[in-house]
TORLOMI-333488 format. One record per atom (N, C-alpha, C, CB): residue number from 1; atom name; x, y, z. Coordinates in nm, 2 decimals, padded with zeros to 4 digits. Glycine has a CB too. Layout:
<recs>
- NUM CA X Y Z
...
</recs>
This chain:
<recs>
- 1 N -01.76 -02.59 -01.26
- 1 CA -01.76 -02.47 -01.26
- 1 C -01.73 -02.39 -01.11
- 1 CB -01.86 -02.44 -01.32
- 2 N -01.65 -02.29 -01.11
- 2 CA -01.62 -02.23 -01.01
- 2 C -01.69 -02.10 -01.02
- 2 CB -01.48 -02.22 -01.01
- 3 N -01.73 -02.04 -00.91
- 3 CA -01.79 -01.90 -00.88
- 3 C -01.68 -01.82 -00.78
- 3 CB -01.95 -01.92 -00.79
- 4 N -01.57 -01.81 -00.85
- 4 CA -01.47 -01.76 -00.77
- 4 C -01.38 -01.68 -00.85
- 4 CB -01.41 -01.87 -00.70
- 5 N -01.31 -01.57 -00.81
- 5 CA -01.22 -01.50 -00.92
- 5 C -01.10 -01.59 -00.97
- 5 CB -01.15 -01.37 -00.85
- 6 N -01.05 -01.69 -00.89
- 6 CA -00.94 -01.77 -00.92
- 6 C -00.99 -01.88 -00.98
- 6 CB -00.86 -01.80 -00.81
- 7 N -00.94 -01.92 -01.12
- 7 CA -01.00 -02.02 -01.20
- 7 C -00.91 -02.09 -01.24
- 7 CB -01.08 -01.97 -01.29
- 8 N -00.76 -02.05 -01.24
- 8 CA -00.65 -02.12 -01.31
- 8 C -00.63 -02.25 -01.23
- 8 CB -00.50 -02.03 -01.31
- 9 N -00.65 -02.37 -01.30
- 9 CA -00.66 -02.52 -01.23
- 9 C -00.51 -02.55 -01.17
- 9 CB -00.71 -02.65 -01.34
- 10 N -00.41 -02.52 -01.23
- 10 CA -00.27 -02.53 -01.19
- 10 C -00.24 -02.44 -01.06
- 10 CB -00.17 -02.49 -01.30
- 11 N -00.28 -02.32 -01.05
- 11 CA -00.26 -02.21 -00.93
- 11 C -00.35 -02.28 -00.81
- 11 CB -00.33 -02.04 -00.96
- 12 N -00.48 -02.33 -00.86
- 12 CA -00.57 -02.37 -00.74
- 12 C -00.51 -02.50 -00.68
- 12 CB -00.71 -02.40 -00.78
- 13 N -00.46 -02.61 -00.76
- 13 CA -00.40 -02.71 -00.70
- 13 C -00.29 -02.69 -00.63
- 13 CB -00.38 -02.80 -00.77
- 14 N -00.20 -02.59 -00.68
- 14 CA -00.09 -02.56 -00.58
- 14 C -00.11 -02.50 -00.45
- 14 CB 00.00 -02.48 -00.63
- 15 N -00.20 -02.39 -00.45
- 15 CA -00.25 -02.34 -00.33
- 15 C -00.30 -02.44 -00.24
- 15 CB -00.35 -02.24 -00.36
- 16 N -00.38 -02.53 -00.30
- 16 CA -00.45 -02.62 -00.21
- 16 C -00.38 -02.72 -00.16
- 16 CB -00.56 -02.67 -00.25
- 17 N -00.26 -02.74 -00.21
- 17 CA -00.19 -02.84 -00.15
- 17 C -00.06 -02.79 -00.07
- 17 CB -00.16 -02.94 -00.27
- 18 N -00.06 -02.65 -00.08
- 18 CA 00.03 -02.59 00.02
- 18 C -00.03 -02.55 00.15
- 18 CB 00.09 -02.48 -00.04
- 19 N 00.04 -02.54 00.23
- 19 CA 00.00 -02.52 00.39
- 19 C 00.06 -02.40 00.46
- 19 CB 00.05 -02.64 00.48
- 20 N 00.02 -02.37 00.57
- 20 CA 00.09 -02.28 00.65
- 20 C 00.22 -02.26 00.66
- 20 CB 00.05 -02.29 00.76
- 21 N 00.29 -02.14 00.61
- 21 CA 00.43 -02.12 00.60
- 21 C 00.47 -02.15 00.47
- 21 CB 00.50 -02.19 00.71
- 22 N 00.39 -02.20 00.38
- 22 CA 00.46 -02.22 00.24
- 22 C 00.45 -02.09 00.17
- 22 CB 00.38 -02.34 00.14
- 23 N 00.54 -02.09 00.07
- 23 CA 00.56 -01.95 00.00
- 23 C 00.52 -01.98 -00.12
- 23 CB 00.70 -01.90 -00.01
- 24 N 00.48 -01.87 -00.20
- 24 CA 00.46 -01.84 -00.34
- 24 C 00.52 -01.72 -00.40
- 24 CB 00.32 -01.83 -00.35
- 25 N 00.57 -01.74 -00.52
- 25 CA 00.66 -01.62 -00.57
- 25 C 00.58 -01.58 -00.69
- 25 CB 00.82 -01.67 -00.61
- 26 N 00.56 -01.47 -00.69
- 26 CA 00.51 -01.39 -00.80
- 26 C 00.63 -01.31 -00.87
- 26 CB 00.39 -01.29 -00.75
- 27 N 00.66 -01.37 -00.99
- 27 CA 00.79 -01.32 -01.04
- 27 C 00.78 -01.24 -01.17
- 27 CB 00.90 -01.43 -01.06
- 28 N 00.85 -01.14 -01.17
- 28 CA 00.84 -01.04 -01.29
- 28 C 00.91 -01.12 -01.43
- 28 CB 00.94 -00.88 -01.25
- 29 N 00.90 -01.04 -01.53
- 29 CA 00.97 -01.08 -01.65
- 29 C 01.11 -01.11 -01.65
- 29 CB 00.95 -01.00 -01.73
- 30 N 01.17 -01.03 -01.56
- 30 CA 01.31 -01.04 -01.55
- 30 C 01.38 -01.15 -01.45
- 30 CB 01.35 -00.90 -01.51
- 31 N 01.29 -01.21 -01.40
- 31 CA 01.34 -01.29 -01.29
- 31 C 01.36 -01.44 -01.35
- 31 CB 01.24 -01.30 -01.16
- 32 N 01.47 -01.51 -01.31
- 32 CA 01.53 -01.65 -01.34
- 32 C 01.41 -01.75 -01.30
- 32 CB 01.67 -01.68 -01.26
- 33 N 01.32 -01.77 -01.37
- 33 CA 01.21 -01.86 -01.33
- 33 C 01.25 -02.01 -01.33
- 33 CB 01.10 -01.84 -01.42
- 34 N 01.35 -02.06 -01.40
- 34 CA 01.38 -02.17 -01.38
- 34 C 01.50 -02.20 -01.30
- 34 CB 01.38 -02.22 -01.49
- 35 N 01.58 -02.12 -01.28
- 35 CA 01.72 -02.15 -01.21
- 35 C 01.70 -02.04 -01.08
- 35 CB 01.87 -02.11 -01.33
- 36 N 01.62 -01.98 -01.03
- 36 CA 01.62 -01.88 -00.93
- 36 C 01.48 -01.95 -00.81
- 36 CB 01.58 -01.69 -01.01
- 37 N 01.47 -02.04 -00.85
- 37 CA 01.34 -02.12 -00.77
- 37 C 01.36 -02.26 -00.73
- 37 CB 01.22 -02.12 -00.85
- 38 N 01.29 -02.31 -00.64
- 38 CA 01.30 -02.44 -00.59
- 38 C 01.25 -02.54 -00.71
- 38 CB 01.21 -02.45 -00.46
- 39 N 01.33 -02.62 -00.77
- 39 CA 01.27 -02.70 -00.88
- 39 C 01.14 -02.78 -00.84
- 39 CB 01.37 -02.80 -00.94
- 40 N 01.13 -02.82 -00.71
- 40 CA 01.03 -02.90 -00.68
- 40 C 00.88 -02.82 -00.65
- 40 CB 01.09 -02.98 -00.55
- 41 N 00.89 -02.69 -00.69
- 41 CA 00.79 -02.59 -00.67
- 41 C 00.70 -02.62 -00.80
- 41 CB 00.85 -02.43 -00.66
- 42 N 00.57 -02.59 -00.81
- 42 CA 00.49 -02.59 -00.93
- 42 C 00.52 -02.45 -00.99
- 42 CB 00.34 -02.63 -00.91
- 43 N 00.54 -02.46 -01.12
- 43 CA 00.58 -02.34 -01.20
- 43 C 00.48 -02.31 -01.30
- 43 CB 00.72 -02.35 -01.27
- 44 N 00.41 -02.19 -01.30
- 44 CA 00.31 -02.16 -01.39
- 44 C 00.33 -02.04 -01.47
- 44 CB 00.21 -02.16 -01.33
- 45 N 00.32 -02.05 -01.60
- 45 CA 00.38 -01.95 -01.68
- 45 C 00.24 -01.86 -01.72
- 45 CB 00.47 -02.02 -01.82
- 46 N 00.26 -01.74 -01.68
- 46 CA 00.15 -01.63 -01.72
- 46 C 00.20 -01.54 -01.78
- 46 CB 00.07 -01.55 -01.63
- 47 N 00.33 -01.56 -01.85
- 47 CA 00.40 -01.46 -01.90
- 47 C 00.36 -01.45 -02.08
- 47 CB 00.57 -01.48 -01.86
- 48 N 00.23 -01.38 -02.10
- 48 CA 00.20 -01.40 -02.22
- 48 C 00.27 -01.32 -02.34
- 48 CB 00.08 -01.39 -02.22
- 49 N 00.32 -01.19 -02.27
- 49 CA 00.39 -01.08 -02.35
- 49 C 00.44 -00.98 -02.26
- 49 CB 00.31 -01.02 -02.45
- 50 N 00.56 -00.88 -02.29
- 50 CA 00.60 -00.79 -02.19
- 50 C 00.48 -00.70 -02.15
- 50 CB 00.71 -00.71 -02.24
- 51 N 00.47 -00.68 -02.01
- 51 CA 00.35 -00.62 -01.96
- 51 C 00.22 -00.68 -01.94
- 51 CB 00.32 -00.52 -02.04
- 52 N 00.22 -00.82 -01.97
- 52 CA 00.10 -00.89 -01.95
- 52 C 00.10 -01.04 -01.93
- 52 CB 00.03 -00.88 -02.06
- 53 N 00.09 -01.08 -01.82
- 53 CA 00.00 -01.03 -01.69
- 53 C 00.11 -00.98 -01.60
- 53 CB -00.10 -01.16 -01.62
- 54 N 00.05 -00.88 -01.51
- 54 CA 00.14 -00.82 -01.43
- 54 C 00.16 -00.89 -01.30
- 54 CB 00.09 -00.69 -01.42
- 55 N 00.24 -00.87 -01.20
- 55 CA 00.25 -00.92 -01.07
- 55 C 00.13 -00.86 -00.98
- 55 CB 00.40 -00.89 -01.00
- 56 N 00.11 -00.75 -01.00
- 56 CA -00.02 -00.65 -00.94
- 56 C -00.14 -00.77 -00.99
- 56 CB -00.04 -00.46 -01.04
- 57 N -00.18 -00.75 -01.11
- 57 CA -00.29 -00.82 -01.13
- 57 C -00.30 -00.97 -01.07
- 57 CB -00.32 -00.82 -01.27
- 58 N -00.20 -01.04 -01.07
- 58 CA -00.20 -01.18 -01.00
- 58 C -00.23 -01.15 -00.86
- 58 CB -00.05 -01.26 -01.02
- 59 N -00.14 -01.07 -00.80
- 59 CA -00.16 -01.06 -00.65
- 59 C -00.30 -01.01 -00.61
- 59 CB -00.07 -00.96 -00.58
- 60 N -00.38 -00.93 -00.71
- 60 CA -00.50 -00.90 -00.67
- 60 C -00.60 -01.01 -00.65
- 60 CB -00.55 -00.80 -00.76
- 61 N -00.57 -01.12 -00.74
- 61 CA -00.64 -01.23 -00.74
- 61 C -00.63 -01.32 -00.64
- 61 CB -00.62 -01.29 -00.84
- 62 N -00.50 -01.35 -00.60
- 62 CA -00.46 -01.43 -00.50
- 62 C -00.51 -01.39 -00.35
- 62 CB -00.33 -01.43 -00.50
- 63 N -00.51 -01.26 -00.33
- 63 CA -00.55 -01.19 -00.18
- 63 C -00.67 -01.23 -00.16
- 63 CB -00.54 -01.03 -00.17
- 64 N -00.78 -01.27 -00.27
- 64 CA -00.90 -01.30 -00.25
- 64 C -00.93 -01.45 -00.22
- 64 CB -00.95 -01.26 -00.35
- 65 N -00.81 -01.54 -00.25
- 65 CA -00.84 -01.68 -00.24
- 65 C -00.74 -01.75 -00.12
- 65 CB -00.82 -01.74 -00.38
- 66 N -00.64 -01.67 -00.08
- 66 CA -00.55 -01.73 00.01
- 66 C -00.52 -01.64 00.12
- 66 CB -00.44 -01.76 -00.07
- 67 N -00.50 -01.66 00.25
- 67 CA -00.46 -01.59 00.34
- 67 C -00.31 -01.58 00.36
- 67 CB -00.51 -01.63 00.44
- 68 N -00.27 -01.47 00.36
- 68 CA -00.11 -01.44 00.35
- 68 C -00.07 -01.37 00.48
- 68 CB -00.08 -01.34 00.21
- 69 N 00.05 -01.41 00.56
- 69 CA 00.10 -01.34 00.69
- 69 C 00.21 -01.26 00.68
- 69 CB 00.13 -01.44 00.80
- 70 N 00.27 -01.28 00.55
- 70 CA 00.41 -01.21 00.54
- 70 C 00.43 -01.19 00.38
- 70 CB 00.53 -01.30 00.62
- 71 N 00.52 -01.10 00.36
- 71 CA 00.58 -01.08 00.21
- 71 C 00.72 -01.04 00.23
- 71 CB 00.50 -00.96 00.11
- 72 N 00.79 -01.06 00.11
- 72 CA 00.92 -01.02 00.10
- 72 C 00.93 -00.97 -00.04
- 72 CB 01.01 -01.12 00.13
- 73 N 01.02 -00.85 -00.05
- 73 CA 01.04 -00.79 -00.19
- 73 C 01.19 -00.80 -00.20
- 73 CB 00.99 -00.62 -00.21
- 74 N 01.23 -00.79 -00.34
- 74 CA 01.37 -00.78 -00.35
- 74 C 01.41 -00.64 -00.34
- 74 CB 01.42 -00.85 -00.46
- 75 N 01.51 -00.60 -00.26
- 75 CA 01.57 -00.46 -00.24
- 75 C 01.64 -00.41 -00.38
- 75 CB 01.68 -00.45 -00.11
- 76 N 01.61 -00.31 -00.44
- 76 CA 01.70 -00.24 -00.56
- 76 C 01.84 -00.25 -00.51
- 76 CB 01.65 -00.07 -00.59
- 77 N 01.92 -00.29 -00.60
- 77 CA 02.07 -00.29 -00.58
- 77 C 02.12 -00.16 -00.57
- 77 CB 02.14 -00.35 -00.69
- 78 N 02.08 -00.04 -00.58
- 78 CA 02.13 00.09 -00.54
- 78 C 02.08 00.14 -00.40
- 78 CB 02.10 00.19 -00.64
- 79 N 02.02 00.08 -00.34
- 79 CA 01.99 00.08 -00.19
- 79 C 01.87 00.16 -00.15
- 79 CB 02.10 00.14 -00.11
- 80 N 01.79 00.22 -00.29
- 80 CA 01.67 00.28 -00.29
- 80 C 01.54 00.20 -00.23
- 80 CB 01.66 00.33 -00.42
- 81 N 01.47 00.26 -00.18
- 81 CA 01.34 00.19 -00.14
- 81 C 01.28 00.12 -00.24
- 81 CB 01.23 00.28 -00.08
- 82 N 01.20 00.01 -00.20
- 82 CA 01.14 -00.08 -00.30
- 82 C 01.00 00.01 -00.38
- 82 CB 01.09 -00.22 -00.21
- 83 N 01.01 00.01 -00.51
- 83 CA 00.91 00.10 -00.57
- 83 C 00.78 00.04 -00.56
- 83 CB 00.93 00.13 -00.71
- 84 N 00.76 -00.09 -00.50
- 84 CA 00.62 -00.16 -00.49
- 84 C 00.59 -00.18 -00.36
- 84 CB 00.62 -00.29 -00.56
- 85 N 00.66 -00.15 -00.23
- 85 CA 00.64 -00.18 -00.10
- 85 C 00.50 -00.10 -00.06
- 85 CB 00.76 -00.14 -00.03
- 86 N 00.48 -00.01 -00.09
- 86 CA 00.35 00.07 -00.06
- 86 C 00.23 00.01 -00.13
- 86 CB 00.37 00.22 -00.12
- 87 N 00.23 00.00 -00.27
- 87 CA 00.13 -00.07 -00.32
- 87 C 00.09 -00.20 -00.29
- 87 CB 00.14 -00.07 -00.43
- 88 N 00.20 -00.28 -00.26
- 88 CA 00.16 -00.44 -00.22
- 88 C 00.11 -00.42 -00.07
- 88 CB 00.32 -00.56 -00.22
- 89 N 00.15 -00.35 00.00
- 89 CA 00.11 -00.32 00.15
- 89 C -00.03 -00.29 00.15
- 89 CB 00.18 -00.21 00.21
- 90 N -00.06 -00.21 00.06
- 90 CA -00.24 -00.17 00.04
- 90 C -00.30 -00.29 -00.02
- 90 CB -00.28 -00.02 -00.08
- 91 N -00.24 -00.37 -00.10
- 91 CA -00.33 -00.47 -00.16
- 91 C -00.32 -00.60 -00.04
- 91 CB -00.27 -00.52 -00.32
- 92 N -00.21 -00.62 00.03
- 92 CA -00.23 -00.72 00.11
- 92 C -00.30 -00.68 00.24
- 92 CB -00.11 -00.78 00.13
- 93 N -00.32 -00.56 00.27
- 93 CA -00.37 -00.52 00.39
- 93 C -00.29 -00.53 00.54
- 93 CB -00.49 -00.59 00.40
- 94 N -00.35 -00.47 00.63
- 94 CA -00.28 -00.50 00.76
- 94 C -00.33 -00.63 00.81
- 94 CB -00.29 -00.39 00.87
- 95 N -00.28 -00.71 00.89
- 95 CA -00.13 -00.67 00.95
- 95 C -00.02 -00.78 00.87
- 95 CB -00.13 -00.68 01.14
- 96 N -00.02 -00.77 00.74
- 96 CA 00.09 -00.84 00.67
- 96 C 00.22 -00.74 00.65
- 96 CB 00.03 -00.90 00.53
- 97 N 00.31 -00.79 00.73
- 97 CA 00.45 -00.73 00.72
- 97 C 00.49 -00.75 00.60
- 97 CB 00.54 -00.78 00.81
- 98 N 00.59 -00.65 00.55
- 98 CA 00.66 -00.66 00.41
- 98 C 00.82 -00.64 00.45
- 98 CB 00.61 -00.53 00.30
- 99 N 00.90 -00.75 00.41
- 99 CA 01.02 -00.72 00.44
- 99 C 01.12 -00.70 00.32
- 99 CB 01.07 -00.83 00.52
- 100 N 01.22 -00.62 00.32
- 100 CA 01.29 -00.61 00.19
- 100 C 01.42 -00.70 00.20
- 100 CB 01.32 -00.45 00.17
- 101 N 01.45 -00.76 00.12
- 101 CA 01.57 -00.86 00.11
- 101 C 01.67 -00.82 00.00
- 101 CB 01.51 -01.01 00.07
- 102 N 01.79 -00.84 00.01
- 102 CA 01.89 -00.80 -00.08
- 102 C 01.87 -00.92 -00.18
- 102 CB 02.05 -00.78 00.00
- 103 N 01.92 -00.88 -00.29
- 103 CA 01.91 -00.98 -00.43
- 103 C 01.94 -01.13 -00.38
- 103 CB 02.04 -00.93 -00.57
- 104 N 02.07 -01.14 -00.33
- 104 CA 02.10 -01.29 -00.29
- 104 C 02.00 -01.35 -00.19
- 104 CB 02.25 -01.30 -00.21
- 105 N 01.97 -01.27 -00.09
- 105 CA 01.87 -01.33 00.01
- 105 C 01.75 -01.36 -00.04
- 105 CB 01.84 -01.24 00.12
- 106 N 01.71 -01.27 -00.12
- 106 CA 01.55 -01.27 -00.20
- 106 C 01.57 -01.42 -00.27
- 106 CB 01.52 -01.12 -00.34
- 107 N 01.68 -01.44 -00.37
- 107 CA 01.69 -01.54 -00.45
- 107 C 01.71 -01.69 -00.35
- 107 CB 01.81 -01.51 -00.57
- 108 N 01.79 -01.67 -00.24
- 108 CA 01.77 -01.78 -00.15
- 108 C 01.66 -01.83 -00.10
- 108 CB 01.83 -01.76 -00.05
- 109 N 01.57 -01.75 -00.06
- 109 CA 01.45 -01.76 00.00
- 109 C 01.36 -01.83 -00.10
- 109 CB 01.39 -01.62 00.04
- 110 N 01.37 -01.79 -00.24
- 110 CA 01.30 -01.83 -00.35
- 110 C 01.34 -01.98 -00.39
- 110 CB 01.31 -01.73 -00.48
- 111 N 01.46 -02.01 -00.35
- 111 CA 01.52 -02.15 -00.36
- 111 C 01.47 -02.25 -00.25
- 111 CB 01.69 -02.13 -00.35
- 112 N 01.42 -02.21 -00.15
- 112 CA 01.38 -02.29 -00.03
- 112 C 01.28 -02.40 -00.04
- 112 CB 01.33 -02.20 00.07
- 113 N 01.30 -02.50 00.03
- 113 CA 01.20 -02.60 00.00
- 113 C 01.05 -02.56 00.04
- 113 CB 01.25 -02.74 00.07
- 114 N 01.06 -02.44 00.12
- 114 CA 00.92 -02.39 00.13
- 114 C 00.83 -02.31 00.02
- 114 CB 00.94 -02.30 00.23
- 115 N 00.91 -02.31 -00.08
- 115 CA 00.84 -02.26 -00.20
- 115 C 00.76 -02.37 -00.27
- 115 CB 00.94 -02.19 -00.30
- 116 N 00.64 -02.33 -00.27
- 116 CA 00.54 -02.42 -00.33
- 116 C 00.48 -02.40 -00.48
- 116 CB 00.43 -02.41 -00.24
- 117 N 00.49 -02.27 -00.51
- 117 CA 00.43 -02.22 -00.64
- 117 C 00.52 -02.09 -00.67
- 117 CB 00.27 -02.19 -00.62
- 118 N 00.54 -02.11 -00.81
- 118 CA 00.62 -01.97 -00.86
- 118 C 00.51 -01.96 -01.00
- 118 CB 00.82 -01.99 -00.91
- 119 N 00.47 -01.83 -01.00
- 119 CA 00.40 -01.77 -01.11
- 119 C 00.48 -01.67 -01.17
- 119 CB 00.27 -01.71 -01.08
- 120 N 00.51 -01.73 -01.31
- 120 CA 00.59 -01.62 -01.41
- 120 C 00.51 -01.53 -01.46
- 120 CB 00.66 -01.69 -01.52
- 121 N 00.52 -01.39 -01.45
- 121 CA 00.44 -01.31 -01.51
- 121 C 00.52 -01.23 -01.63
- 121 CB 00.38 -01.22 -01.42
- 122 N 00.45 -01.17 -01.71
- 122 CA 00.52 -01.09 -01.81
- 122 C 00.56 -00.92 -01.76
- 122 CB 00.43 -01.09 -01.95
- 123 N 00.54 -00.91 -01.64
- 123 CA 00.57 -00.79 -01.57
- 123 C 00.70 -00.73 -01.59
- 123 CB 00.55 -00.82 -01.43
- 124 N 00.71 -00.62 -01.68
- 124 CA 00.84 -00.55 -01.71
- 124 C 00.89 -00.46 -01.62
- 124 CB 00.84 -00.48 -01.83
- 125 N 00.79 -00.43 -01.51
- 125 CA 00.85 -00.35 -01.42
- 125 C 00.97 -00.39 -01.32
- 125 CB 00.76 -00.31 -01.35
- 126 N 01.07 -00.33 -01.30
- 126 CA 01.18 -00.38 -01.23
- 126 C 01.15 -00.38 -01.06
- 126 CB 01.30 -00.29 -01.27
- 127 N 01.19 -00.51 -01.03
- 127 CA 01.17 -00.52 -00.86
- 127 C 01.04 -00.54 -00.83
- 127 CB 01.21 -00.39 -00.78
- 128 N 00.96 -00.59 -00.91
- 128 CA 00.82 -00.61 -00.88
- 128 C 00.78 -00.73 -00.83
- 128 CB 00.75 -00.59 -00.99
- 129 N 00.89 -00.83 -00.81
- 129 CA 00.87 -00.98 -00.74
- 129 C 00.83 -00.96 -00.60
- 129 CB 01.02 -01.08 -00.74
- 130 N 00.74 -01.04 -00.59
- 130 CA 00.70 -01.07 -00.43
- 130 C 00.68 -01.21 -00.40
- 130 CB 00.58 -00.99 -00.40
- 131 N 00.75 -01.24 -00.27
- 131 CA 00.74 -01.37 -00.22
- 131 C 00.65 -01.37 -00.10
- 131 CB 00.88 -01.43 -00.19
- 132 N 00.53 -01.45 -00.12
- 132 CA 00.45 -01.43 -00.02
- 132 C 00.42 -01.56 00.06
- 132 CB 00.33 -01.38 -00.06
- 133 N 00.41 -01.53 00.21
- 133 CA 00.41 -01.65 00.31
- 133 C 00.25 -01.67 00.34
- 133 CB 00.49 -01.61 00.44
- 134 N 00.22 -01.80 00.31
- 134 CA 00.07 -01.84 00.34
- 134 C 00.05 -01.86 00.47
- 134 CB 00.03 -01.97 00.27
- 135 N -00.07 -01.79 00.52
- 135 CA -00.10 -01.78 00.67
- 135 C -00.19 -01.89 00.69
- 135 CB -00.17 -01.64 00.73
- 136 N -00.25 -01.91 00.82
- 136 CA -00.35 -02.01 00.87
- 136 C -00.48 -01.96 00.84
- 136 CB -00.34 -02.03 01.02
- 137 N -00.56 -02.07 00.80
- 137 CA -00.70 -02.05 00.79
- 137 C -00.75 -02.04 00.92
- 137 CB -00.77 -02.15 00.72
- 138 N -00.85 -01.95 00.95
- 138 CA -00.89 -01.96 01.09
- 138 C -01.00 -02.08 01.12
- 138 CB -00.95 -01.82 01.13
- 139 N -01.01 -02.12 01.23
- 139 CA -01.10 -02.23 01.27
- 139 C -01.25 -02.22 01.19
- 139 CB -01.12 -02.24 01.43
- 140 N -01.31 -02.31 01.16
- 140 CA -01.46 -02.32 01.13
- 140 C -01.54 -02.28 01.25
- 140 CB -01.50 -02.48 01.09
- 141 N -01.49 -02.33 01.34
- 141 CA -01.59 -02.34 01.49
- 141 C -01.50 -02.23 01.57
- 141 CB -01.61 -02.52 01.59
- 142 N -01.59 -02.12 01.61
- 142 CA -01.53 -02.06 01.72
- 142 C -01.44 -01.94 01.70
- 142 CB -01.45 -02.17 01.79
</recs>
């Protein structure tokens, strides 16, 4: 039994085997989970129904379990700002920079061999995908 907010065994295993620089995709319900990601990455389906579970809910749990050093969001096709940049920035805290990538660049990053984990959510909000880069764990001594 774990005394920790993150208890999903497949997510824990994927995060435990990932390292500094590996990436984690929290994908909304519209993202192509099977073709828009690296097939070698672990794929966890949390998309129970539209709107459940959301990217924001998953992110809130992951930030308590894993250090992140960067994030990337898919830029809306119309050139408008990301509707999620401010909220995700608040959740990730400083000094985690957030980069906006064009759709093709975002998908290319998600197909990279650095992708360790994809979590498919039921989030029906547009452009709520976030690609997180895992940071380094500080040394235990010093």
